[in-house]
Every structure is written in C-alpha cells, then in structure tokens.
C-alpha positions as MATLAB code, in Angstrom:
seq = 'MKIGVLALQGDFAEHQTTLQKLGIETIQVRLPGDLDGLNGLIIPGGESTTIGKLAVAFNLMEPLREFAKTKAIWGTCAGAIFLSKDARRKQPLLAVMDIVVERNAFGRQVDSFEIDLEIPALKSVDPDGHPYHAVFIRAPLIQEVHAPAEVLSRLPESSIKGGGRIVAARQGRLLATSFHPELTEDDRFHRYFVEMAK';
ca = [
      75.408   97.456  112.922;
      74.481   99.188  109.688;
      74.224   97.440  106.313;
      73.870   99.269  103.009;
      72.169   97.938   99.889;
      73.451   99.166   96.529;
      70.352  100.774   95.026;
      71.384  101.582   91.472;
      69.212   98.905   89.857;
      67.660   95.550   90.726;
      65.810   94.079   93.717;
      67.422   96.137   96.473;
      64.133   96.782   98.322;
      63.663   93.080   99.103;
      67.083   92.891  100.774;
      66.255   95.972  102.834;
      62.980   94.440  103.968;
      64.721   91.262  105.168;
      67.404   93.236  107.031;
      64.767   95.431  108.699;
      62.889   92.327  109.878;
      66.146   91.264  111.547;
      66.347   94.645  113.299;
      69.356   95.766  111.247;
      69.709   99.445  110.360;
      69.912   99.727  106.576;
      70.257  102.444  103.930;
      70.185  102.594  100.146;
      73.612  103.305   98.637;
      73.820  105.389   95.450;
      76.770  107.717   96.018;
      80.275  107.240   97.491;
      79.366  109.147  100.664;
      76.596  106.651  101.406;
      79.279  104.051  102.228;
      80.464  106.022  105.268;
      79.794  104.263  108.556;
      78.595  100.993  107.017;
      79.622   97.587  108.361;
      78.683   95.834  105.140;
      77.055   96.179  101.736;
      74.730   93.978   99.688;
      74.858   94.194   95.884;
      71.492   92.843   94.686;
      70.316   90.912   91.683;
      69.350   92.809   88.563;
      71.336   93.365   85.378;
      75.080   93.236   86.010;
      76.082   95.343   82.996;
      73.647   98.095   84.003;
      74.797   98.006   87.644;
      78.420   98.307   86.467;
      77.734  101.184   84.077;
      75.786  103.091   86.733;
      78.530  102.478   89.313;
      81.003  104.024   86.851;
      78.663  106.963   86.190;
      78.189  107.628   89.923;
      81.962  107.375   90.610;
      81.420  104.358   92.850;
      83.940  101.879   91.427;
      87.043  102.895   93.414;
      85.116  103.643   96.639;
      83.545  100.165   96.414;
      86.941   98.534   95.844;
      88.352  100.387   98.872;
      85.307   99.364  100.923;
      85.879   95.712   99.947;
      89.394   95.780  101.440;
      88.105   96.034  105.010;
      84.315   95.576  105.008;
      81.876   92.814  104.109;
      80.185   92.717  100.688;
      77.620   90.187   99.507;
      76.652   89.924   95.850;
      73.507   88.008   94.875;
      73.017   86.933   91.243;
      74.078   90.043   89.250;
      75.921   91.215   92.369;
      78.028   88.028   92.305;
      78.999   88.801   88.705;
      79.930   92.371   89.690;
      82.237   91.101   92.484;
      84.049   88.605   90.236;
      87.437   89.023   88.599;
      86.189   87.499   85.349;
      82.703   87.348   83.807;
      83.880   85.978   80.443;
      82.945   89.222   78.688;
      83.879   92.888   78.744;
      81.862   94.834   81.314;
      82.620   96.930   84.421;
      83.525   94.652   87.353;
      84.795   95.375   90.859;
      87.171   92.418   90.364;
      87.663   91.908   94.104;
      86.779   88.218   94.373;
      88.831   85.340   92.927;
      85.961   83.711   91.075;
      85.064   83.286   87.407;
      81.360   83.691   86.646;
      79.265   82.738   83.624;
      76.259   85.023   83.077;
      72.782   83.539   82.491;
      74.315   80.070   82.782;
      70.975   78.327   83.247;
      69.152   80.035   80.377;
      66.462   82.670   80.110;
      63.765   83.828   82.557;
      61.558   80.848   81.624;
      64.367   78.530   82.743;
      64.287   79.867   86.308;
      64.042   77.180   88.986;
      64.062   76.440   92.717;
      66.057   73.717   94.469;
      67.144   72.632   97.961;
      70.854   73.092   98.678;
      73.134   71.740  101.378;
      75.069   74.712  102.805;
      77.171   73.628  105.815;
      78.341   77.212  106.480;
      74.800   78.190  107.536;
      75.110   75.945  110.603;
      76.858   78.904  112.251;
      73.462   80.682  112.382;
      71.218   77.589  112.397;
      72.674   74.479  114.078;
      69.851   72.286  112.696;
      71.327   72.857  109.233;
      68.250   71.890  107.213;
      68.514   72.356  103.423;
      68.283   75.856  102.007;
      65.533   76.380   99.411;
      67.208   78.521   96.741;
      65.534   80.543   93.966;
      67.440   80.882   90.676;
      66.287   83.544   88.169;
      68.368   84.040   85.000;
      71.148   83.000   87.333;
      74.894   83.073   86.795;
      77.095   80.102   87.561;
      80.348   80.298   89.492;
      82.572   78.416   87.038;
      85.845   78.622   88.958;
      86.858   79.421   92.527;
      90.526   80.234   93.152;
      92.245   80.510   96.539;
      91.762   82.277   98.843;
      88.092   82.023   97.789;
      86.285   78.820   98.785;
      83.180   76.974   97.659;
      80.174   77.199  100.018;
      77.624   75.241   97.998;
      77.082   73.259   94.810;
      73.984   72.007   93.049;
      73.088   68.490   94.220;
      74.516   65.688   92.079;
      70.969   64.685   91.137;
      70.159   68.131   89.687;
      69.133   68.225   86.036;
      70.662   71.721   85.983;
      74.131   70.232   86.280;
      74.963   68.460   89.522;
      78.081   69.653   91.316;
      78.136   73.113   89.749;
      79.137   75.920   92.150;
      76.415   78.345   93.264;
      77.889   80.005   96.391;
      81.400   81.069   97.409;
      83.161   83.092  100.075;
      86.479   84.916  100.259;
      87.140   86.432  103.665;
      84.463   89.102  104.078;
      83.217   88.697  100.496;
      80.227   86.481   99.694;
      78.733   85.522   96.315;
      75.511   83.594   95.669;
      74.033   82.733   92.264;
      70.544   82.647   93.760;
      68.185   85.140   95.431;
      67.863   84.693   99.236;
      65.868   87.943   99.431;
      62.994   86.293   97.538;
      62.350   83.675  100.238;
      61.167   83.775  103.840;
      64.395   82.028  104.936;
      66.626   84.718  106.472;
      69.612   82.486  107.266;
      71.829   83.921  104.527;
      71.127   87.467  105.695;
      71.944   86.451  109.270;
      75.114   84.745  108.029;
      76.139   87.950  106.231;
      75.426   90.086  109.302;
      77.814   87.822  111.266;
      80.423   88.302  108.524;
      79.999   92.081  108.792;
      80.502   92.227  112.576;
];
C-alpha cells in the first residue's frame, strides 16, 4: 500500500504524518511520474485556485484525471473543490466528481469552527461509531451531490452554520470532505481512505 499526497501547495505534510503513523508508505506528488505505483492520492487543503494553476503548470491535470478512473483520490477542503465538476467560478478543476462546491461558504479565516459530525460510513473502520470532531477552516460547502455520488455527512440540524448542509461525499473511489481530518488526532478518515484505496 502506497499513498501519495499532492504537494504543490497547502497542508500536505500533515496528511503524510498521519499516514506514516498508520504505517502507510507515502510520497509527495509534484510531477506526473510520481503517480506511478500509487494505490491512492490525497489532495490537501490550501488554496484551490493555486493548486489548479500549479497542476496545469506541472502538466498534472490529465495524469490526475486518468489516475481518478481506477485509483482512489481524497480531496480535503481545497482538494474537494479541485475534484468537483463545478465550483461556481472559472478555475482549473479535475471535474471528476459529480458534486457542486461553493468556495469559502462559511466565511473568512476568523469564521473557522469545529463541530461534531455523525458519519455512519466510518463504522467500517470503527464499529463504535462515535461522533467525528471536524475542523473547518475557510471551508467550502458541498452544495449539490448528483448520482452516482452520495452524501456521507451533513452539519447537524442544530448547527448555527446551517443545519443539514453537506460536508462530506463519496463517489466510488473518490472522497471529498469540506473539513480537515489531518488537523486532528482522529485517524478514522485516513483509515477509511486506505480501505477505499485497497
């Protein structure tokens, strides 16, 4: 098992650290050849426009789209935007996942927040299924999910940030989260992605 982390911009090092703690071999991906031999790829948080422009500059767009046809990819925050087919503005997107994303949907950096989420899918790696404490930083919102993509989690109905709004989705081997699992000690999402990549 070998998981790459797209290392063009953003918090790729934190994802690598979590994977290494799980005993997963991991490399930083910057060029098309770095995708060879990988079981999966994580696209980290950061600035989605910058990630897209750098992916174009490094000739990564088509190799990433080809990779997505058969391998697992997980986009967190900016990475979720990059995976989407529509970000409501003109910017480079992989456009491999049938979701519509709104950038910075919760406001600026000062509007960042943390909240407990119910995520039934994580019971596959943790049968106890206790709530997942999610960290949102200048986070996007998944506005629409179209088949074959499916909703994995929504904000609780009681949330002042807009109860019921979608914050995680999956489409086959593709995973998108609005929040930052790499910034917590909870490794369940990384374990869930490793299972997807097998």
